[in-house]
N, CA, C and O of each residue as an XYZ file, in Angstrom:
612
protein
N     -25.760     87.560    -50.016
C     -26.430     88.079    -48.828
C     -27.933     88.156    -49.083
O     -28.365     88.605    -50.145
N     -28.710     87.727    -48.130
C     -30.164     87.687    -48.256
C     -30.777     89.003    -47.789
O     -30.298     89.628    -46.843
N     -31.845     89.409    -48.474
C     -32.580     90.606    -48.071
C     -33.744     90.263    -47.155
O     -34.541     91.131    -46.800
N     -33.839     89.008    -46.777
C     -34.941     88.560    -45.933
C     -34.826     89.210    -44.556
O     -33.749     89.259    -43.962
N     -35.952     89.704    -44.066
C     -36.013     90.310    -42.732
C     -35.669     89.268    -41.672
O     -36.216     88.165    -41.677
N     -34.769     89.619    -40.775
C     -34.411     88.754    -39.648
C     -34.774     89.471    -38.357
O     -34.138     90.460    -37.993
N     -35.794     88.975    -37.663
C     -36.254     89.643    -36.441
C     -35.304     89.425    -35.265
O     -34.544     88.458    -35.224
N     -35.371     90.335    -34.332
C     -34.678     90.180    -33.052
C     -35.725     89.709    -32.049
O     -36.770     90.335    -31.876
N     -35.421     88.588    -31.391
C     -36.331     88.032    -30.391
C     -35.669     88.160    -29.017
O     -34.624     87.561    -28.765
N     -36.283     88.942    -28.139
C     -35.796     89.069    -26.760
C     -36.459     87.966    -25.934
O     -37.683     87.836    -25.929
N     -35.650     87.184    -25.245
C     -36.184     86.119    -24.390
C     -35.943     86.528    -22.943
O     -34.809     86.521    -22.464
N     -37.017     86.882    -22.257
C     -36.954     87.204    -20.832
C     -37.150     85.877    -20.114
O     -38.259     85.343    -20.071
N     -36.080     85.352    -19.556
C     -36.162     83.984    -19.042
C     -35.700     83.852    -17.592
O     -34.825     84.564    -17.101
N     -36.344     82.902    -16.956
C     -36.062     82.537    -15.577
C     -34.654     81.941    -15.469
O     -34.253     81.122    -16.297
N     -33.936     82.347    -14.476
C     -32.576     81.863    -14.240
C     -32.521     80.359    -13.997
O     -31.596     79.687    -14.454
N     -33.497     79.838    -13.287
C     -33.403     78.466    -12.791
C     -33.824     77.414    -13.799
O     -33.316     76.293    -13.770
N     -34.737     77.754    -14.682
C     -35.236     76.739    -15.622
C     -34.929     77.091    -17.069
O     -34.110     76.428    -17.705
N     -35.569     78.116    -17.593
C     -35.428     78.398    -19.021
C     -34.006     78.763    -19.397
O     -33.508     78.300    -20.423
N     -33.339     79.578    -18.599
C     -31.955     79.933    -18.918
C     -31.089     78.681    -18.936
O     -30.233     78.523    -19.807
N     -31.312     77.797    -17.974
C     -30.568     76.533    -17.932
C     -30.922     75.653    -19.123
O     -30.057     74.949    -19.645
N     -32.191     75.681    -19.566
C     -32.601     74.936    -20.756
C     -31.929     75.468    -22.013
O     -31.516     74.698    -22.881
N     -31.821     76.789    -22.106
C     -31.119     77.403    -23.242
C     -29.639     77.043    -23.201
O     -29.024     76.791    -24.237
N     -29.075     77.021    -22.001
C     -27.673     76.636    -21.841
C     -27.464     75.183    -22.262
O     -26.478     74.859    -22.925
N     -28.384     74.321    -21.878
C     -28.317     72.916    -22.286
C     -28.357     72.802    -23.806
O     -27.598     72.027    -24.389
N     -29.229     73.562    -24.445
C     -29.307     73.543    -25.906
C     -27.966     73.951    -26.518
O     -27.504     73.354    -27.491
N     -27.357     74.969    -25.934
C     -26.062     75.428    -26.440
C     -24.952     74.425    -26.241
O     -24.177     74.161    -27.160
N     -24.865     73.861    -25.048
C     -23.780     72.904    -24.776
C     -23.974     71.608    -25.544
O     -23.002     70.910    -25.832
N     -25.227     71.273    -25.884
C     -25.503     70.077    -26.681
C     -25.405     70.383    -28.182
O     -25.648     69.515    -29.021
N     -25.046     71.626    -28.504
C     -24.885     72.080    -29.885
C     -26.153     71.933    -30.733
O     -26.096     71.657    -31.931
N     -27.295     72.127    -30.068
C     -28.563     72.147    -30.795
C     -28.640     73.474    -31.539
O     -28.208     74.502    -31.019
N     -29.177     73.459    -32.733
C     -29.217     74.667    -33.554
C     -30.553     75.395    -33.384
O     -31.632     74.824    -33.544
N     -30.426     76.669    -33.056
C     -31.613     77.520    -33.042
C     -31.246     78.879    -33.617
O     -30.071     79.225    -33.732
N     -32.256     79.629    -33.971
C     -32.066     80.905    -34.659
C     -31.109     81.825    -33.891
O     -31.234     81.988    -32.677
N     -30.158     82.419    -34.606
C     -29.225     83.343    -33.951
C     -29.871     84.683    -33.596
O     -29.213     85.568    -33.047
N     -31.143     84.827    -33.908
C     -31.883     86.061    -33.663
C     -32.243     86.247    -32.192
O     -32.667     87.329    -31.785
N     -32.075     85.198    -31.400
C     -32.516     85.173    -30.011
C     -31.512     85.881    -29.100
O     -30.307     85.642    -29.181
N     -32.027     86.752    -28.235
C     -31.207     87.461    -27.242
C     -31.748     87.110    -25.866
O     -32.867     87.489    -25.521
N     -30.961     86.390    -25.083
C     -31.398     85.980    -23.748
C     -31.198     87.107    -22.745
O     -30.136     87.728    -22.695
N     -32.218     87.361    -21.960
C     -32.179     88.330    -20.873
C     -32.641     87.593    -19.631
O     -33.824     87.285    -19.486
N     -31.717     87.314    -18.744
C     -31.992     86.474    -17.579
C     -32.516     87.295    -16.407
O     -31.967     88.339    -16.054
N     -33.593     86.788    -15.819
C     -34.128     87.345    -14.575
C     -34.194     86.184    -13.575
O     -34.218     85.023    -13.985
N     -34.223     86.466    -12.324
C     -34.220     85.387    -11.337
C     -35.494     84.550    -11.397
O     -35.466     83.349    -11.125
N     -36.610     85.183    -11.751
C     -37.882     84.466    -11.803
C     -38.777     85.143    -12.834
O     -38.754     86.368    -12.962
N     -39.562     84.368    -13.568
C     -40.485     84.967    -14.537
C     -41.488     85.882    -13.828
O     -42.022     86.809    -14.437
N     -41.741     85.625    -12.555
C     -42.638     86.476    -11.777
C     -42.087     87.873    -11.568
O     -42.826     88.771    -11.164
N     -40.820     88.073    -11.831
C     -40.159     89.370    -11.687
C     -40.364     90.257    -12.929
O     -40.084     91.455    -12.897
N     -40.851     89.658    -14.008
C     -40.964     90.383    -15.274
C     -42.126     91.362    -15.226
O     -43.287     90.980    -15.080
N     -41.784     92.608    -15.351
C     -42.741     93.707    -15.343
C     -43.109     94.024    -16.797
O     -42.263     93.872    -17.679
N     -44.330     94.457    -17.070
C     -44.673     94.845    -18.442
C     -43.705     95.880    -19.026
O     -43.491     95.918    -20.237
N     -43.124     96.718    -18.161
C     -42.164     97.720    -18.634
C     -40.944     97.051    -19.283
O     -40.343     97.624    -20.192
N     -40.574     95.844    -18.827
C     -39.443     95.132    -19.439
C     -39.770     94.804    -20.893
O     -38.918     94.928    -21.772
N     -40.995     94.388    -21.136
C     -41.428     94.020    -22.493
C     -41.453     95.267    -23.373
O     -40.960     95.242    -24.501
N     -42.020     96.350    -22.863
C     -42.053     97.601    -23.620
C     -40.649     98.092    -23.939
O     -40.382     98.572    -25.040
N     -39.761     97.968    -22.969
C     -38.381     98.408    -23.196
C     -37.692     97.542    -24.250
O     -36.945     98.055    -25.083
N     -37.938     96.245    -24.216
C     -37.353     95.359    -25.228
C     -37.802     95.795    -26.620
O     -36.992     95.855    -27.545
N     -39.087     96.099    -26.770
C     -39.590     96.573    -28.060
C     -38.970     97.922    -28.423
O     -38.547     98.131    -29.559
N     -38.920     98.826    -27.461
C     -38.368    100.162    -27.713
C     -36.896    100.105    -28.113
O     -36.419    100.965    -28.853
N     -36.178     99.098    -27.627
C     -34.748     98.993    -27.928
C     -34.443     98.064    -29.094
O     -33.296     97.666    -29.293
N     -35.482     97.714    -29.873
C     -35.222     97.018    -31.123
C     -35.723     95.601    -31.266
O     -35.571     95.009    -32.335
N     -36.313     95.034    -30.234
C     -36.847     93.674    -30.375
C     -38.085     93.712    -31.267
O     -38.889     94.642    -31.197
N     -38.223     92.694    -32.098
C     -39.410     92.548    -32.932
C     -40.407     91.580    -32.300
O     -41.577     91.543    -32.682
N     -39.935     90.798    -31.331
C     -40.769     89.855    -30.609
C     -40.186     89.616    -29.235
O     -38.979     89.760    -29.038
N     -41.029     89.253    -28.279
C     -40.580     88.982    -26.907
C     -41.165     87.651    -26.452
O     -42.375     87.427    -26.505
N     -40.276     86.784    -26.007
C     -40.661     85.502    -25.423
C     -40.417     85.592    -23.924
O     -39.304     85.881    -23.483
N     -41.457     85.346    -23.149
C     -41.343     85.266    -21.690
C     -41.360     83.787    -21.359
O     -42.284     83.071    -21.747
N     -40.347     83.325    -20.645
C     -40.251     81.888    -20.373
C     -39.796     81.645    -18.942
O     -38.926     82.337    -18.413
N     -40.418     80.635    -18.336
C     -40.087     80.319    -16.955
C     -40.310     78.859    -16.633
O     -40.555     78.038    -17.516
N     -40.222     78.556    -15.368
C     -40.408     77.197    -14.868
C     -41.851     76.740    -15.097
O     -42.771     77.556    -15.151
N     -42.029     75.452    -15.228
C     -43.384     74.904    -15.338
C     -44.151     75.203    -14.050
O     -43.562     75.200    -12.970
N     -45.461     75.461    -14.149
C     -46.257     75.673    -12.943
C     -46.074     74.499    -11.967
O     -46.131     73.331    -12.353
N     -45.858     74.841    -10.722
C     -45.600     73.836     -9.696
C     -44.122     73.595     -9.455
O     -43.754     72.966     -8.463
N     -43.261     74.090    -10.352
C     -41.812     73.883    -10.217
C     -41.039     75.168     -9.989
O     -39.811     75.165    -10.085
N     -41.719     76.267     -9.689
C     -41.055     77.553     -9.512
C     -40.100     77.516     -8.322
O     -40.455     77.061     -7.235
N     -38.906     77.993     -8.547
C     -37.896     78.075     -7.494
C     -38.374     78.989     -6.355
O     -37.976     78.830     -5.201
N     -39.231     79.941     -6.710
C     -39.761     80.890     -5.735
C     -41.233     80.599     -5.421
O     -41.982     81.508     -5.067
N     -41.634     79.373     -5.545
C     -42.936     78.828     -5.190
C     -44.051     79.186     -6.171
O     -44.631     78.293     -6.788
N     -44.367     80.489     -6.328
C     -45.492     80.825     -7.192
C     -45.225     81.993     -8.138
O     -46.170     82.603     -8.639
N     -43.975     82.310     -8.388
C     -43.642     83.417     -9.295
C     -44.221     83.225    -10.680
O     -44.733     84.165    -11.287
N     -44.137     81.992    -11.180
C     -44.659     81.745    -12.525
C     -46.192     81.836    -12.571
O     -46.764     82.132    -13.621
N     -46.839     81.587    -11.463
C     -48.297     81.744    -11.424
C     -48.678     83.218    -11.535
O     -49.692     83.557    -12.145
N     -47.864     84.092    -10.947
C     -48.077     85.541    -11.098
C     -47.924     85.929    -12.566
O     -48.704     86.719    -13.099
N     -46.910     85.363    -13.207
C     -46.684     85.639    -14.625
C     -47.879     85.194    -15.451
O     -48.337     85.920    -16.334
N     -48.379     84.010    -15.165
C     -49.520     83.464    -15.891
C     -50.746     84.371    -15.751
O     -51.486     84.569    -16.715
N     -50.960     84.921    -14.553
C     -52.108     85.803    -14.321
C     -51.926     87.151    -15.025
O     -52.898     87.734    -15.505
N     -50.687     87.646    -15.088
C     -50.419     88.958    -15.672
C     -50.396     88.944    -17.199
O     -50.648     89.968    -17.834
N     -50.100     87.800    -17.784
C     -49.872     87.736    -19.222
C     -51.061     88.229    -20.059
O     -50.849     88.990    -21.003
N     -52.299     87.828    -19.753
C     -53.424     88.356    -20.546
C     -53.530     89.882    -20.477
O     -53.882     90.527    -21.465
N     -53.229     90.451    -19.321
C     -53.265     91.906    -19.185
C     -52.172     92.556    -20.028
O     -52.388     93.608    -20.629
N     -51.006     91.929    -20.070
C     -49.905     92.428    -20.891
C     -50.318     92.444    -22.361
O     -50.091     93.430    -23.062
N     -50.919     91.360    -22.822
C     -51.327     91.285    -24.226
C     -52.384     92.348    -24.547
O     -52.369     92.930    -25.632
N     -53.282     92.597    -23.622
C     -54.298     93.635    -23.818
C     -53.636     95.004    -23.930
O     -53.987     95.801    -24.801
N     -52.685     95.271    -23.053
C     -51.981     96.549    -23.081
C     -51.221     96.720    -24.399
O     -51.258     97.791    -25.006
N     -50.527     95.653    -24.842
C     -49.766     95.738    -26.082
C     -50.689     95.954    -27.285
O     -50.323     96.655    -28.228
N     -51.866     95.363    -27.257
C     -52.839     95.558    -28.337
C     -53.232     97.025    -28.436
O     -53.479     97.530    -29.531
N     -53.290     97.711    -27.297
C     -53.617     99.133    -27.301
C     -52.528     99.956    -27.981
O     -52.788    101.053    -28.475
N     -51.298     99.420    -28.006
C     -50.186    100.056    -28.718
C     -50.143     99.615    -30.180
O     -49.287    100.072    -30.937
N     -51.048     98.740    -30.579
C     -51.059     98.248    -31.948
C     -50.060     97.136    -32.198
O     -49.696     96.877    -33.345
N     -49.614     96.475    -31.144
C     -48.644     95.389    -31.277
C     -49.401     94.069    -31.402
O     -50.218     93.716    -30.552
N     -49.107     93.353    -32.485
C     -49.792     92.098    -32.757
C     -49.561     91.093    -31.638
O     -48.455     91.015    -31.103
N     -50.584     90.320    -31.273
C     -50.454     89.332    -30.193
C     -49.351     88.302    -30.454
O     -48.744     87.807    -29.504
N     -49.084     87.976    -31.698
C     -48.079     86.958    -32.022
C     -46.653     87.433    -31.755
O     -45.716     86.641    -31.856
N     -46.471     88.697    -31.421
C     -45.125     89.205    -31.120
C     -44.702     88.902    -29.681
O     -43.539     89.088    -29.323
N     -45.644     88.436    -28.859
C     -45.353     88.133    -27.454
C     -45.856     86.724    -27.165
O     -46.946     86.333    -27.585
N     -45.041     85.982    -26.445
C     -45.387     84.584    -26.170
C     -44.930     84.224    -24.763
O     -43.903     84.707    -24.286
N     -45.702     83.373    -24.112
C     -45.369     82.860    -22.782
C     -45.208     81.354    -22.885
O     -46.086     80.662    -23.400
N     -44.077     80.844    -22.391
C     -43.800     79.405    -22.431
C     -43.178     78.954    -21.121
O     -42.493     79.718    -20.442
N     -43.429     77.702    -20.783
C     -42.808     77.070    -19.622
C     -41.766     76.084    -20.163
O     -42.109     75.138    -20.871
N     -40.503     76.311    -19.826
C     -39.406     75.483    -20.334
C     -38.480     75.156    -19.165
O     -37.913     76.057    -18.548
N     -38.330     73.871    -18.864
C     -37.499     73.470    -17.727
C     -36.024     73.393    -18.123
O     -35.671     73.491    -19.298
N     -35.184     73.216    -17.121
C     -33.737     73.123    -17.326
C     -33.351     71.924    -18.187
O     -32.310     71.947    -18.844
N     -34.166     70.891    -18.193
C     -33.850     69.684    -18.966
C     -34.458     69.707    -20.372
O     -34.329     68.736    -21.117
N     -35.117     70.806    -20.735
C     -35.819     70.872    -22.011
C     -35.116     71.768    -23.032
O     -35.718     72.687    -23.587
N     -33.845     71.487    -23.267
C     -33.115     72.235    -24.287
C     -33.778     72.119    -25.644
O     -33.826     73.091    -26.397
N     -34.290     70.937    -25.964
C     -34.960     70.719    -27.248
C     -36.236     71.552    -27.360
O     -36.571     72.028    -28.445
N     -36.942     71.727    -26.258
C     -38.155     72.559    -26.261
C     -37.768     74.021    -26.470
O     -38.438     74.745    -27.207
N     -36.693     74.450    -25.823
C     -36.226     75.825    -26.015
C     -35.927     76.076    -27.489
O     -36.335     77.097    -28.043
N     -35.225     75.160    -28.116
C     -34.871     75.285    -29.538
C     -36.136     75.369    -30.391
O     -36.245     76.231    -31.263
N     -37.080     74.481    -30.141
C     -38.334     74.445    -30.911
C     -39.080     75.773    -30.778
O     -39.503     76.351    -31.779
N     -39.240     76.251    -29.553
C     -39.983     77.489    -29.307
C     -39.252     78.693    -29.916
O     -39.884     79.547    -30.538
N     -37.936     78.766    -29.741
C     -37.156     79.889    -30.294
C     -37.279     79.927    -31.812
O     -37.456     80.997    -32.394
N     -37.187     78.780    -32.449
C     -37.289     78.730    -33.906
C     -38.705     79.048    -34.394
O     -38.877     79.751    -35.390
N     -39.722     78.526    -33.688
C     -41.109     78.832    -34.052
C     -41.384     80.328    -33.956
O     -41.969     80.928    -34.858
N     -40.953     80.912    -32.849
C     -41.236     82.324    -32.642
C     -40.491     83.180    -33.661
O     -41.038     84.165    -34.158
N     -39.264     82.820    -33.972
C     -38.513     83.570    -34.977
C     -39.245     83.545    -36.315
O     -39.365     84.577    -36.976
N     -39.730     82.379    -36.715
C     -40.468     82.268    -37.970
C     -41.757     83.055    -37.957
O     -42.109     83.706    -38.940
N     -42.454     82.995    -36.849
C     -43.729     83.698    -36.699
C     -43.526     85.208    -36.797
O     -44.275     85.895    -37.491
N     -42.523     85.717    -36.109
C     -42.271     87.166    -36.115
C     -41.685     87.590    -37.466
O     -41.971     88.690    -37.941
N     -40.881     86.744    -38.082
C     -40.356     87.041    -39.421
C     -41.526     87.273    -40.395
O     -41.487     88.188    -41.218
N     -42.554     86.436    -40.288
C     -43.725     86.550    -41.160
C     -44.489     87.856    -40.915
O     -45.102     88.394    -41.836
N     -44.456     88.366    -39.685
C     -45.137     89.624    -39.365
C     -44.398     90.837    -39.914
O     -45.008     91.869    -40.192
N     -43.086     90.710    -40.067
C     -42.263     91.836    -40.510
C     -41.749     92.634    -39.331
O     -42.036     92.305    -38.180
N     -40.996     93.677    -39.609
C     -40.408     94.494    -38.539
C     -41.482     95.181    -37.692
O     -42.547     95.540    -38.193
N     -41.187     95.355    -36.416
C     -42.133     96.021    -35.514
C     -42.203     97.521    -35.801
O     -43.284     98.109    -35.765
N     -41.059     98.141    -36.084
C     -41.000     99.595    -36.305
C     -41.569    100.350    -35.102
O     -42.453    101.195    -35.244
N     -41.052    100.033    -33.933
C     -41.547    100.622    -32.674
C     -41.580    102.144    -32.726
O     -42.566    102.755    -32.315
N     -40.521    102.758    -33.222
C     -40.461    104.224    -33.205
C     -41.592    104.832    -34.031
O     -42.112    105.891    -33.679
N     -41.974    104.180    -35.115
C     -43.088    104.667    -35.927
C     -44.400    104.459    -35.182
O     -45.240    105.358    -35.139
N     -44.583    103.269    -34.593
C     -45.830    102.969    -33.882
C     -45.993    103.793    -32.616
O     -47.112    104.145    -32.240
N     -44.882    104.104    -31.959
C     -44.955    104.815    -30.687
C     -45.044    106.324    -30.861
O     -45.309    107.047    -29.901
N     -44.824    106.807    -32.092
C     -44.889    108.252    -32.330
C     -46.318    108.740    -32.078
O     -47.294    108.115    -32.494
N     -46.406    109.850    -31.401
C     -47.716    110.401    -31.075
C     -47.924    111.658    -31.896
O     -47.108    112.579    -31.857
N     -48.999    111.692    -32.624
C     -49.348    112.879    -33.412
C     -49.899    113.950    -32.463
O     -50.678    113.631    -31.565
N     -49.509    115.195    -32.649
C     -50.091    116.254    -31.799
C     -51.587    116.362    -32.071
O     -52.042    116.205    -33.204
N     -52.324    116.628    -31.030
C     -53.774    116.781    -31.155
C     -54.065    118.154    -31.727
O     -53.604    119.167    -31.200
N     -54.826    118.184    -32.798
C     -55.163    119.443    -33.478
C     -55.865    120.399    -32.514
O     -56.799    120.007    -31.815
N     -55.419    121.633    -32.482
C     -56.067    122.655    -31.681
C     -55.652    122.684    -30.219
O     -56.025    123.607    -29.495
N     -54.884    121.688    -29.767
C     -54.503    121.632    -28.359
C     -53.577    122.779    -27.993
O     -53.731    123.380    -26.930
N     -52.618    123.091    -28.856
C     -51.660    124.161    -28.552
C     -52.359    125.499    -28.445
O     -52.040    126.298    -27.565
N     -53.322    125.759    -29.342
C     -54.048    127.019    -29.290
C     -54.852    127.145    -28.007
O     -54.946    128.226    -27.426
N     -55.435    126.029    -27.567
C     -56.241    126.035    -26.347
C     -55.404    126.419    -25.124
O     -55.848    127.197    -24.279
N     -54.197    125.870    -25.038
C     -53.336    126.161    -23.892
C     -52.694    127.529    -23.984
O     -52.286    128.090    -22.966
N     -52.596    128.082    -25.197
C     -51.925    129.356    -25.377
C     -52.778    130.544    -24.894
O     -52.246    131.613    -24.593
N     -54.045    130.355    -24.828
C     -54.742    131.524    -24.391
C     -56.169    131.373    -24.359
O     -56.881    132.311    -23.999
């Protein structure tokens, strides 16, 4: 048994493209890291930053957001909303001390099972190199010195 850290990668993926691409990879018996946990949403535009925070809080060491290629969104422009929101998400996560390499945005179509495999394996390796996220340690808030005395009287 290996003592090597194995990260959990949460993949928040679009139902119409990326989920189908992951399914294609599976049915074609392409090999990718077993660390990946697929979480299907109807559109990448539906992904709220709270979903990413929750994935981290519930044990993910990395989060991959994946959807249809721009111009191919089943809901016309959902992925464009995702593209606009992503820099803000990374800024917010940086404020929590979460390394930028723990979150990734990719466009993967239903016919790109091989791309899904490549991205899943790359991200697993990248997050493995970073080590465990330790969300509970990072999210712990130290009490502010003197605050309790101030409110007490």
